[in-house]
Structure formats: structure tokens, C-alpha cells
N, C-alpha and C positions, 0 to 999 in steps of 0.2 A: 577389549582390544580391537583395534581397527582391522578390518578385513578388506581384501582386494580380490578382484576377479583375475585369475590367471587363465589366459587362453593358450592351450597346449595343442599346437598344430603338428600334423604329420607331414614330413617331407615326402613329396611325390618320388617314387622309386624309378630307377633306370629302365624298368620293364613296363612302364606305363603304356597301355595299349587298349584297343577297343574290340574286345572279343564278345561283348554282349552276354555276359555270364549271369545276369541278374534278372530273372523273370519277375514281372511286376514293376520294374524300373523302366519306364517307357523311353526315357532319354538314352539309357544304355542300349536298349533294343534298337532304337532308331539309328544309332551311329555304329552298330556292330559291323565290323569289317572295314571301317574307315582307317586311314593312316593316322596314327597318333604322333604327337610331338613331345617326347619326354622332356627335352631340355626346356622348351617353352612352358610346359606344365609345372616343372619344379620352380622355375623363375617366377611364374605367376603366383604360386603358393608363397614363395619368399617375399614377394612384393606385398601380398596381403598381410603377412606377419609384420613386416616393417611398418605398414600403414597403421596397424593397431598399436604397435609399440610407440609410434610417434604421437599417439593420442595420450600417452602417459599411462596406458594400461599394460600391466606385465604380460609378456609374451614369451613363450618357450617353444622349443622345437623337438620333436621326436624323430629318430632316424627311421628310414624305411626298412621293412623286413627284407631279408636277403632272398632274392628271387633270380632265377628259378630255384624252387625248393627241391633240390635233388634228394634231400633227406626224406621228404614225403614220397617222392617217386620210388625211393628204395623200399619204403614201408609197404608199398602196394605192388612190389614184385619186380621192379626194374633195377637191375644191379649192374655193376661194372664201374668204370671210370665215369666221371661226370659227363664227359663227351659221349660215352657209350650209352649212358642212361638217357640223355636227351635225344640221341638219334633213335634209340629203340622206342621211346615213348612217342616221338613224333611219327614214327611209322605205324605203331600198333594202336596207340590211343591218343591221338592228337588233342582231344578234348581234355584229357587229364593233364597233358603237358601245359595246355593253355591255362588251366586252373592253377597249376603250380607255378605259373609265371605272373599271376595277377598282382598288381601293385595296389590293391584295394585297401591295404593297411593305412594308406594315406588319409582315409576318412576316419579320423580319431573320434568323431562323435559316436561311432559304433564300437570304440575300443573298450569302453568301461562305463559304469555308472558310479558317480561320485556324490557322497554326502559330506557336507562340511562339518567341522567339529561342533558347531553350535546346534546341530540337529541330532547328534548321535548320543547314545546313552553313556559312552565312556569318554566323551570329549575329545576323540581323535577323528581325523579325516578317514573315512572309509571308502574303499574303491573295490568294485567287483568287476574284473575283466569279463567282457561279454563272450559267451561260448560260440555265438554266431552259427549255430548248428543247422540253420535252414539251408545254407548253401555251402558246398564242400570248399570252394575256393576261399571262403571267408573263415570257415571253421578251423583251418590250419593256422590261423593267426593267434588263437587264444592263449596258448601256453607261452609263446614268445612275448606277447603283450604283458602277461602277468610277470614274467621275469624282468622285463624292462621297467615296468612301473615300480617293482620292488627295488630296483637299482636307483631310479630317479627319486623315489620317496622312501629312502632307506631307514629313516629314523623311526624306530618302533614306538618311541614315546609320543610321536606326532601322527603317524600314519599306520593304517592297516590295509594291506592289499590281500584280499581274499582270493581263493582259488576260483576259477570259473565254475558256474553251475554245472551239474551233471549233463553230459552230452547226450541228451535224449530230447525227442520232439516235444515232450510235455514241458520241458524247461528251456525252450528256445528263447534266448536272450540276445537282444540287439543293441544293448548299451544305452548311452545317453541320448541317442536319437529318439527314444521313446520315454524320456524323463525330463521334467522341467522343475526347477526350484523357484518358488515365489516367496518373497519376504518384503518387509518394509524397506530394508536396505541389506547390503551384504553383511553388515555387522550383526544383524538380528537373527534370532531363530526363524525358521521358515517352514513352508509347506512343501512336501515333495509329491509331485504329481506324476503318476505312472500311467502310461497308455499301452493297451494291448490290442492285438488284432483278433485273438481267438482264445478259447479256453483250451488248456492242454490235457486235462483229465476230467472225466465225469465218473460218477459212481458206477463201479462195475467194470471200468476199463478205460481205454484211451478215447478221448473225444474225437468225433468225426470232424471233417473240415466244415466249420460253421460259418455261415453268413455270406462271405464274398462269392459272387457268381463267376468271376473271371480269374482272380488271383487269391491265394491263401494269405491270411494274416501271418506275420512272422513272429512277433512278440506274443508270448502267452501270459495270461494272468498269473499263473503259478510262478513263472520266472520273476515277474515284478514283485509278487508277495514275498518270494524267497529273498530277494535283494533287500527289501525293506526290513525283514527280520534280521538278516546278517548285519545290517548297518545299525541295528539297535534304534530304529526310529520310533517315535511316539505315534501310536496308531491314530490318535486324534489329530495328527498333523500330516497324515498321508491320505491321498485321494487316488483312487483307481478309476480309470475310465476305459471304455471300449471305442475303438475306431468305428466309423460307419462303414458298412460294406461298400457303399457307393464310392467312398473316398479311396478305399483300397483298390477297387476295380478301375478307378480313374488314374492310377499310378502313384497313389500315396502309400508307398511301401513302408515308410516310417512316419511317425507323428511330426517330426521336424520338417517335413515337406508341407505341412498344413497348419502348423501353429508354432509360435515362438514366444517365450516369456522371459522377463528380466525384472527382478525386484517385484514391484507391485503391478507391473504392466503385463497383460496377457493378450497377444494378438493372435486371432484364430479365424478360420473360415467357418461359416455357419453350418456347413455340412461335414465338419471334421469328426464329430462324435455321434455315436448311436443315440444318445440322449443328451443333446447339447444343453437343454435347460436344466436337467438334473446335474450335469457336470458343473455348470457355472454356479449353480446353487451350492453344491458341495464345496467348491473352491472358495466361494464368498463366505460361507459359514466358517470354514476352517481358518480363513484369513482373519476374520473378525475375532476369533478366539485366541489369536497369537498373543503371547505375553508382551508387555511394554505399552507405553502410552504414545509412542511416536511411530507406530507401525504405518499409519496412513490408511487410505482406502484402497481396497482391491479395485483395479481398473481393467476390466475386460474390454477389448476393442475388437469388434466383429466386422469381418468383411463379408458382405452378402453375395450370394450366388449370382445375382443380377449384375453385380459389379465385376466379379471375377469368378469364372466357372472353376470347378474342380480341375477340368482339363487345362485351363489357363494356368492355374496354380502349379500343376505338375510340369508345365512347359517352361515357365519363367522362374520358378523357385523363389517367389516373393517371400514366402514364410521361412525359407531356409537362409534368410539374411541373419546377420549377427546383430542382436539388439544389445547395445553396450551403454553403460552409464559413463558419462564423460566426467573425468576427475575435475574437481574445483568448480563445478557449475551449479551445485545445489540440487543435483538430481536430474539434470537434462540428459536425454538419451540420443544416441545416434543409431540409425538403422543402416548397417553396411550391407548393401544389396548387390546382387550380381548385375553386370551390365545388361544382361538379358531383360531385366525389368525395365531399364531405361528405354530399351528398344521395343517394349511391348506396350502398345497404347493403353490397354485397360489397366495393366499393372502400374503404369506411370501415373494414371489418374488416381488410383487408389492411394499411392504413396503421397501424391500432392494433397489429397484430402486429409490424410493422417497428420501430416506436418501442419496443415492449416487449422486443425482443430485444437482445442484446449486439452493437451495431454503432454506428458514428458518427452515425447519424441519430437525434438526440436529441429532435426535435420536428417536428410538421407544423403549418403554418399554411395557411389557405385564403384565396384572393383571388378576387374577382368579376371575371371577364373574359368574361361571358356573351355580349357582343356579338361578340367574337372567336370564342368557342367555337361559336356558331351558324353560323359560316362555316368551321368546321373547324380552328381554331387555338387552342391553349391557352397557358398562361403562357410555356412555353419556346419556342413558335413566335415569340413577339413579341420575342425577344432573341437577339443574337449574342454568345456568350461569347468574350472576348478576354483572354488572359493576358499581362500586361505587367509589366516591371520598373518600379520607381518612376521611373526615369529616362525610360523610354519613355512612361509616362503623362504626364510633364511635357512631353514633346515632341509630343504630339498637340494638336489644336485644343481649347483650353480652353473655348471658348464653348458646347460641347455637353454639358459635364459638369453633371449635375443638382445644383442647390442648392435650398434652400427658396425663394429669391427667383426662380430660373428656373422652378421648378414653378408658382409663383403667377402669373408672367407668362404662361406657356403655358396655364394654366387660363383666365385672362381672355381670351386669344387664341381659345381654343376657343369660349368662350361668345359671343364677338363674331362669329365667322366660320362656325360650323357650324350646319347645320340640325338641328332636333330629330328629324325623321323624313325618310326617303328611300325611295321605292319604285323598282323597276326602271324603271317608266314615267317617273319624274321625271328619269332620265338624259338624256332628250331635251330638257329645259328649257334653253334657251341661257343663262339667268341663272345656272345652276349653274356653268358654266365661268368666268363673270365673278367669281363668289363665290370659287371656288378660286384664281383668279389673284390676287385681292386678299388672300386668306389667305397665299399664298406670298410676296407682296411684304412683308407685315407680318412674316412669320416670318424673312425674311432679316435684318431689323434686330435681332430678338430673339436669334437664334443666331449672328449675325455670320458667316454662311456663305452661299455661293451656293446658291440653291434653283432659281430660274428659269433661270439660265444653263446648268444641267445638264440641263434638260428637252429632249426630242427636238423 
């Protein structure tokens, strides 16, 4: 049965701000304290979704999580009315208030890991929501994400949405940002490639912080192995790899900042992995063993350090582009890159080289997601790639699939409910919570999906 790639993007929330909550994410740290533009951020995200949908690639949208999360503030001791909770948290623990206002759920690449039905033992699509335990402001997303995915993918005969992994450091899971699927085509069985930054457990106890000198790895090997088991993957078609400490220290907090793959193409930086030669050998061997006669040849595309340094890659997010197969072209691919790459001379030269060589990447297009980029998330951070058969696509909730009409309704919704500017100090404004609640109530009617009932 024919399969398609669904891009599932998160809507940027009304509390989009630059609080610099993510150690190791250098762009987030660089812009900490800046004034954010939530309306522009949401509209940029919608423009990207519309661009992808116009290519003939299925596109869907997930609602933002309700913020500020007064439920979580209640759980850590702030009680009273919502206004009282926000006022007290602002006075006594402003960092906790900031964390509970984060709009980071917009980066759906971190929301879950997805295995298509052609890869799983029971022939269903498996999803494991990421627990995101490394950072508090992200860990509060996990249960809401699980509930929402179960609503969007409700057919038990087609989909399995697992619980997030145990909330412990040993099973720190950051979702699809550290997972890549490679295959001859979306129709074929594939290889699932998991990348981790550290080991979570060693014999006799918990593993120490291994490797990185400046920042700790977020994903653990144990988490990746657990997801592979839960999804019923064939061990012969799973490859595990470790990030290089140098990459993590240079701001590569997730593998999707330094590598991107689609079907048989794998674009990566030469310093992405601790043992790059071994990783590429394992991927090539696993690819060669895939069933079928039309799989094609595994095609790794390496960007050398002398072309683009790790620091350059972390600044322009070239590898956080979306690598998309263009329908009706016989396998041609588009690299949808952030405009920051167009404005970065070294990155622009790399992209020109890639398109000029004999490989399926036939063109590059640039998309403005600067509001997300300033917080450390490029085009690929904003979407979760979900490979579905046409039957599975028909059995998901249709109200989130993007059409021109839905795009227009969501754009009008953003203009009505989002502030033009937002500073970190504005998070203490009790009116912001009321505005976000009204936005969520209106969005439920647009998407025909529960938004508020999934909130903590």
C-alpha cells in the first residue's frame, strides 16, 4: 500500500518568549531576555506549513499546550486563583513561573518517536511520547502530548501510542530529534537510526556525566533501546550511535542539529558522531540487507569541517532543514532550509554544492522561521515526521489536516488572540493567562479537538 510522509507541526503558543531555558542550546542562550513576537512566530510557522502542503505533501497541525501551566504551579505549592498563583510565583520563584510559561511544545520534533507500520512487529504505527526529563520546562509536556496523540491517532487497529518512558535520568528521551528513518522509499521497510549523547546506566549504578566537557548529552542509549523494544523493531534494522562530545559542546544538543535523513539520503557533518566511520558502515550494512529489489543504494552526504564548522552548523541550522521527497518527481528531494542559511556564506556554498552534485536533492528553498530560530529551533524542529499508509492517514483525526481554509482560519485566530510583543517580564501579567485560555477555547472549535481538557 502506498505510504506518504505526514508533517505534523506544532502551533507556536501565545506565550512564545525568550527566557533562555535550554543549556547547551546556544541560540536560546544568545537571545535570552530579548523581546519576542508571538504573533509573528505563529504566522511564520503557519506559512511554513502552508508551503509544505502546497508541495503536495500532507501537512497537519497540533495545538499549543496551555500556558502558563497553573496546574503545574499548583503541584509545586502555589495555590489560590490563577491570578494569585501567577502573582505569588512571580514574586517567590520567577524562574519556575518562566518555565511554566514556556511555549516549547511547538517543537514537535521533540514530542515523540514514531515508527511506521512497515517497521513494526504488529503492523501498526507506534508512537512513544518523549519524557523530556532533562529540563523541567519540557518535562511538563509529556503527559499532555500522550493524551493529544491518542486523540489524533485514536484508531487502535492502526495506531499505538505508548506511555512516555519512566521519568528518570537513565531514560532521558528527547523524541524524534534523535531518531532518523532511512528506507528505499516511504513504502518500504526501513532502518531506524537512534542517536544518544550519553549512557544512562552502568553496572553497579547510575552512569556519570560521560564525554562532553561543556554540556551534558540529553538522550540516553537506554531510552533509545527502550523505544526500539516498545515499537517491536527488528534488531537487524536498528542502528544506535553516539554523538561526538565535540558536537555537543559546540551546541548540538540534538542530533537533528547536525544530521538529517530522508529515504536513502543521509546528510551529516563529519564530526556528528563519536565513530563516524563505524556509524556509516553500520547504516550501509543494514540498508543493504533490507528486503526488496528496489531499495536502491544508501547515499550518505558528508559536510566537511573545513566547509562548515560545528559552530557554523549550530548557528545557521543547515542540518535542521526539512528534507522532503517531492511527489510525482521520481524521487527528487527538496531541502527546506531556514533563511539563516541563505544569509550565511559558508552554509550557502555547501547548499550550492549539494544541489550541483549528482544526488536526489534537486533544489533548496528558504523559509523564514526566525522567531523559532532565535530560541534554537529551525524548520525541522517544528515538525514531527510521520510515515503513514493512505489508509492510516484516512483513520487519523481529519480536523488537524491543513487546507487553505484551515490555514486562513488559523491565521485569523492568531491575529485575534496573540500579542505582537512579549518580554519575559510580561509573563507575570495575569491577563496573559486569560488571553491564552480564550485562545485555547476558540482553537478547540477550529480543530474539533480537545485542547483544554488535555492541560495539566
